[in-house]
N, C-alpha and C positions, 0 to 999 in steps of 0.2 A: 434304347431296345434291341434286344436280341433275339433273333428268331432261328431256331436250331432244324437243320435240314438232317434228320437221322440217316445214317447208313443204309439201313433197312428200307427207308422209303424211297431211296432212288431207283430210276430204271434200271434194267438188269436183263443183260441176255448172256446166254452160254451158249456160244456156237460151236463148241468143241475146241476148236483152236485157239477161240477167244474168249475170255470170260470177263465182260465189262460192266460197270456200273457208271451211270450218268446219273451227275447231280442236278444239269439243268437238261431240256429238250434237246434231244440228239437223234439224227436218223430216224429209225422206226418207233423211238420213244417220244411220246409228245405228251405234254400236260401244261396247258394254260397258265397254271400257277406257280411253272418253274422254268421260265424262259431265259432266265439269267438274271445277274444282279449288277446294277451299274453297268461299266464297260465289260463286266465278266459275260461269257458267253457259254462257254464249255469248260466243265471239269470231270474228264474221263478217268476213271481208274481201270487200268487194262491189265490182264496178266495173259501173255501170249506164250502159246506151247512151242517147245524146242522146233525149229526149223520152219516155222510159220510166220506169217506178218500180213503187213499192208503192201498191196502190188502200187505200182506206180498210180497217181492219182494227184489232182491238181487243188489248188487253192487261190483264191484272189482276195485282198484287203482284208487282211486277218493276221494278227500278233498270236504265234503258237510257240508255247514253251512246253518243253518236254522234260521231266524228271525222273530219273531211274532210280528205284527203291533197291532192287534186286536184279542179278541177271545181267545183260547187255543188249542193247538195241542198235542193229545197224541201220545207218541212214544214208541215202543216196539222193541227190538232187539235180535239177537241172541247170543249176548254178556251177556244176561240177564239183560239189563237195560231195566227200565220201568218208565217213567217220563210224567210230563205235563209241557209244556213249553208255557209260559205266555208271553205278552207283556212285553218288557225290556230285556227278557231273549234270549241267541244264544244257539244254540247246533252245535257241531261240531262232525262228523264222519269220520274218515280215514277209507275207505273199505280196503284198502289194499289187503291181499290174498282173502277176500271175507267176506260180511256180509250182513245179512237178516234183513229186518227190515219192521215194517207198520206203518203208521202215519193217526190217524183219530182225525175227531173234536168230543168230548165226550158230547159237549153240546145237549139238544134237541129243543134249541130255537135260538141260535145265532152262525152265521156263522164265520168263523176264516180268517184273513187275514195275509198273509204272503209271505216272500220272501225265495224261497230256491236257493243256490250259490253253483255250483259246480267249482272247481279248479283241474287241472291236477297237480298230484303229482311231486315231482322232484326225487322220490325214489320210485320205485316199489316193490310190495311184502312184503311191512311191515306187522307189525300184526295190524290188525284191533284195533280200539280204539274209546274211545267216551268220550265228555267233554259237560257240560253244566255250564253256569253262568249267573247270573244277572247281568246287568250293570245299575246302578242308575241314575235316573234323572239329578242328581246332577254332576254326571261323564260326561255327555254327553254334559250339558248345555253351550251354547258360546263357545265350546272347542272342538277339536278333541280328542275323546276317542278311544285308541288302545284296539280294542276287539280280534283281531286275529293276531297272528305271528308265524314265524319259532322259535322263541325262548322262547315263552311265556313271553315276557317282559309286567312290568305293569300288571300281573296277567290277559294276555290275554289268549285266547284259542290259543293251538300249533297246527299249520297246516303244513303238509310236504310239503312245497313250499316257495321260496323267495317272500312273499308278504305280506303286512301289510294293515289290515283291519281297515279301523277307522269309528267310527259313532258321530255325530254332531247332536244337537237338536239346533234350532235358533229360536228366536223373532223376530219380525220386527225391523229391523234397526242394527240388530248384523251381524258381518262377522267373519269370520274366514280363516286363510292362510296356505298353506303349501307349502314347498319347495322340489322339486323334484332333487334327485341327478342326475349328467350328465348319460345319459345311462339308466333311468329308466322311465317309462312310468305311468299312471294313467288311472283310470276308475272312474268316478263319477256317481253315481245314486240317484236320488231324489227320496226318499221313500214317503214324504209328504208335500206339501206346493209347493212354488215358490221361486228359488234363481236366483242369476246371477254369473254365472262363468266365471269370466275374462271378465266380461261383457255380456256374453252370456246367455240369459235367458232361464232358463229350469223349467219345471212344473214337477208335480208328475207324476212318471212312466219314465220319461225323463233319458237318460244316457248318457254319453260323453266319448270318447275315446280322452286320451291326450297323444301327443309325442310331443317330442323337445321343451318342456315349461319347463321354471326353476322355476317359481312361480305360484300357484294357489291360486287365490282368491275367496271365497265363499261369497256374499252378501245376506242376507235373505229379502225376498220382501214382505214375510207373515208367520206366522208359520210354521216353516220347519223342516225336519230331511232329513239327506243327509248321503249317504255312500261313503267313498272314498276307493279305493284301491291302494296302491302303488306296482308297479309291476316291476321286473326284465326284 
């Protein structure tokens, strides 16, 4: 079964400095029908204006993944980390017992376009930690590239949850497939372009919850980038 979450149906707020879309209920957007999927709790697509950002704030017991598509995002946290996240790079924070951080667009001319994802952890009260890694175009081209997992396989980011996150960049005519083990589900999020998921057309910003399916086929309809969560 595939249930599509169209981009236009997401929660949307334009705050001037921040243009944001919420796949699931978040902050002032509340929809009892869309509170998350399996361990996925937040999928936010954000565009932050130059020189703007999120001031220092805290999180606890949440796995937070940030993926920058365009521009750059400056990160600082209470663990002493300070970095710039650029396109092709992913950041992972395990908030655990508590972490404070800020995220700003350091550019004075260019906006930053990013996805921020939260997953509920399978273990509470862990020590907070941070990772950041670049995944090259070659690693993602025409194939699924594992970017986050519970065991750090293939040099992926390590998350406190039985979930595996994959990215793929596709050119017109290319296709990738994924087999789901019995009892597991998936979420597919289109970051750019247009694809067909088991024949279902999905455009940029669209997502799809997948349950009781053995095989997922993603065919590129135009230059595309796709995110796949394999979830317990």
